[in-house]
mmCIF file of the C-alpha atoms, coordinates in Angstrom:
data_MODEL
# 
_entry.id   MODEL 
# 
loop_
_atom_site.group_PDB 
_atom_site.id 
_atom_site.type_symbol 
_atom_site.label_atom_id 
_atom_site.label_alt_id 
_atom_site.label_comp_id 
_atom_site.label_asym_id 
_atom_site.label_entity_id 
_atom_site.label_seq_id 
_atom_site.pdbx_PDB_ins_code 
_atom_site.Cartn_x 
_atom_site.Cartn_y 
_atom_site.Cartn_z 
_atom_site.occupancy 
_atom_site.B_iso_or_equiv 
_atom_site.pdbx_formal_charge 
_atom_site.auth_seq_id 
_atom_site.auth_comp_id 
_atom_site.auth_asym_id 
_atom_site.auth_atom_id 
_atom_site.pdbx_PDB_model_num 
ATOM 1  C CA . MET A 1 1  ? 0.000  0.000   0.000   1.00 0.00 ? 1  MET A CA 1 
ATOM 2  C CA . ILE A 1 2  ? 1.471  3.324   -1.016  1.00 0.00 ? 2  ILE A CA 1 
ATOM 3  C CA . ASP A 1 3  ? 0.135  6.670   0.126   1.00 0.00 ? 3  ASP A CA 1 
ATOM 4  C CA . PHE A 1 4  ? 1.107  10.062  -1.218  1.00 0.00 ? 4  PHE A CA 1 
ATOM 5  C CA . SER A 1 5  ? 0.385  13.267  0.679   1.00 0.00 ? 5  SER A CA 1 
ATOM 6  C CA . ASP A 1 6  ? -1.820 14.505  -2.168  1.00 0.00 ? 6  ASP A CA 1 
ATOM 7  C CA . ALA A 1 7  ? -3.270 11.099  -3.127  1.00 0.00 ? 7  ALA A CA 1 
ATOM 8  C CA . PRO A 1 8  ? -3.909 8.797   -0.165  1.00 0.00 ? 8  PRO A CA 1 
ATOM 9  C CA . GLY A 1 9  ? -4.376 5.115   -0.913  1.00 0.00 ? 9  GLY A CA 1 
ATOM 10 C CA . GLU A 1 10 ? -7.743 3.500   -0.363  1.00 0.00 ? 10 GLU A CA 1 
ATOM 11 C CA . GLY A 1 11 ? -8.122 0.798   2.282   1.00 0.00 ? 11 GLY A CA 1 
ATOM 12 C CA . SER A 1 12 ? -5.381 -0.583  4.437   1.00 0.00 ? 12 SER A CA 1 
ATOM 13 C CA . ALA A 1 13 ? -2.337 -2.675  3.635   1.00 0.00 ? 13 ALA A CA 1 
ATOM 14 C CA . LEU A 1 14 ? -3.851 -5.470  5.705   1.00 0.00 ? 14 LEU A CA 1 
ATOM 15 C CA . ASP A 1 15 ? -7.015 -5.342  3.563   1.00 0.00 ? 15 ASP A CA 1 
ATOM 16 C CA . ARG A 1 16 ? -4.897 -5.668  0.413   1.00 0.00 ? 16 ARG A CA 1 
ATOM 17 C CA . TYR A 1 17 ? -2.936 -8.528  1.978   1.00 0.00 ? 17 TYR A CA 1 
ATOM 18 C CA . GLY A 1 18 ? -6.186 -10.359 2.750   1.00 0.00 ? 18 GLY A CA 1 
ATOM 19 C CA . GLU A 1 19 ? -7.327 -9.835  -0.832  1.00 0.00 ? 19 GLU A CA 1 
ATOM 20 C CA . PHE A 1 20 ? -4.375 -11.739 -2.288  1.00 0.00 ? 20 PHE A CA 1 
ATOM 21 C CA . PHE A 1 21 ? -3.609 -14.416 0.303   1.00 0.00 ? 21 PHE A CA 1 
ATOM 22 C CA . PRO A 1 22 ? -4.104 -17.366 0.567   1.00 0.00 ? 22 PRO A CA 1 
ATOM 23 C CA . GLN A 1 23 ? -4.876 -17.385 -3.184  1.00 0.00 ? 23 GLN A CA 1 
ATOM 24 C CA . THR A 1 24 ? -1.292 -16.474 -4.055  1.00 0.00 ? 24 THR A CA 1 
ATOM 25 C CA . ARG A 1 25 ? 0.064  -19.285 -1.914  1.00 0.00 ? 25 ARG A CA 1 
ATOM 26 C CA . ASP A 1 26 ? -2.345 -21.733 -3.599  1.00 0.00 ? 26 ASP A CA 1 
ATOM 27 C CA . TRP A 1 27 ? -1.334 -20.492 -7.063  1.00 0.00 ? 27 TRP A CA 1 
ATOM 28 C CA . PHE A 1 28 ? 2.379  -21.029 -6.391  1.00 0.00 ? 28 PHE A CA 1 
ATOM 29 C CA . ARG A 1 29 ? 1.736  -24.518 -5.029  1.00 0.00 ? 29 ARG A CA 1 
ATOM 30 C CA . THR A 1 30 ? -0.458 -25.469 -7.998  1.00 0.00 ? 30 THR A CA 1 
ATOM 31 C CA . SER A 1 31 ? 1.724  -23.938 -10.714 1.00 0.00 ? 31 SER A CA 1 
ATOM 32 C CA . SER A 1 32 ? 4.845  -25.629 -9.315  1.00 0.00 ? 32 SER A CA 1 
ATOM 33 C CA . TYR A 1 33 ? 3.113  -29.022 -9.093  1.00 0.00 ? 33 TYR A CA 1 
ATOM 34 C CA . GLY A 1 34 ? 3.469  -28.925 -5.324  1.00 0.00 ? 34 GLY A CA 1 
ATOM 35 C CA . ARG A 1 35 ? 7.205  -28.180 -5.257  1.00 0.00 ? 35 ARG A CA 1 
ATOM 36 C CA . LEU A 1 36 ? 6.869  -24.617 -3.982  1.00 0.00 ? 36 LEU A CA 1 
ATOM 37 C CA . ASP A 1 37 ? 5.222  -23.872 -0.657  1.00 0.00 ? 37 ASP A CA 1 
ATOM 38 C CA . TYR A 1 38 ? 5.226  -20.067 -0.537  1.00 0.00 ? 38 TYR A CA 1 
ATOM 39 C CA . ARG A 1 39 ? 4.762  -18.719 2.975   1.00 0.00 ? 39 ARG A CA 1 
ATOM 40 C CA . PRO A 1 40 ? 4.623  -14.941 3.108   1.00 0.00 ? 40 PRO A CA 1 
ATOM 41 C CA . PRO A 1 41 ? 5.978  -13.292 6.255   1.00 0.00 ? 41 PRO A CA 1 
ATOM 42 C CA . PRO A 1 42 ? 3.436  -12.076 8.824   1.00 0.00 ? 42 PRO A CA 1 
ATOM 43 C CA . ARG A 1 43 ? 2.267  -8.548  8.136   1.00 0.00 ? 43 ARG A CA 1 
ATOM 44 C CA . SER A 1 44 ? 1.890  -5.726  10.611  1.00 0.00 ? 44 SER A CA 1 
ATOM 45 C CA . GLY A 1 45 ? -0.845 -3.954  8.631   1.00 0.00 ? 45 GLY A CA 1 
ATOM 46 C CA . THR A 1 46 ? 1.276  -0.905  7.912   1.00 0.00 ? 46 THR A CA 1 
ATOM 47 C CA . GLY A 1 47 ? 2.184  0.365   4.483   1.00 0.00 ? 47 GLY A CA 1 
ATOM 48 C CA . CYS A 1 48 ? 4.555  2.848   2.953   1.00 0.00 ? 48 CYS A CA 1 
ATOM 49 C CA . ALA A 1 49 ? 3.868  6.573   3.188   1.00 0.00 ? 49 ALA A CA 1 
ATOM 50 C CA . CYS A 1 50 ? 5.635  8.615   0.523   1.00 0.00 ? 50 CYS A CA 1 
ATOM 51 C CA . PRO A 1 51 ? 6.142  12.339  1.189   1.00 0.00 ? 51 PRO A CA 1 
ATOM 52 C CA . SER A 1 52 ? 4.848  13.713  -2.114  1.00 0.00 ? 52 SER A CA 1 
ATOM 53 C CA . ARG A 1 53 ? 3.953  12.860  -5.670  1.00 0.00 ? 53 ARG A CA 1 
ATOM 54 C CA . SER A 1 54 ? 6.822  12.458  -8.089  1.00 0.00 ? 54 SER A CA 1 
ATOM 55 C CA . PRO A 1 55 ? 7.202  15.373  -10.561 1.00 0.00 ? 55 PRO A CA 1 
ATOM 56 C CA . SER A 1 56 ? 7.061  12.837  -13.403 1.00 0.00 ? 56 SER A CA 1 
ATOM 57 C CA . THR A 1 57 ? 3.524  11.764  -12.375 1.00 0.00 ? 57 THR A CA 1 
ATOM 58 C CA . ALA A 1 58 ? 2.151  15.230  -11.578 1.00 0.00 ? 58 ALA A CA 1 
# 
């Protein structure tokens, strides 16, 4: 989750995490024919706050 001072992100990082897991873990296991057991690290629910929008995206 990335927030900019002039464009805050919607939802929380933990919401986004819940949206993609455990489906991502299942996809890796299935696509590797069971050879890859992806276990993402526990999340704290915090994201990344960036100070301002990049001039190239303004």
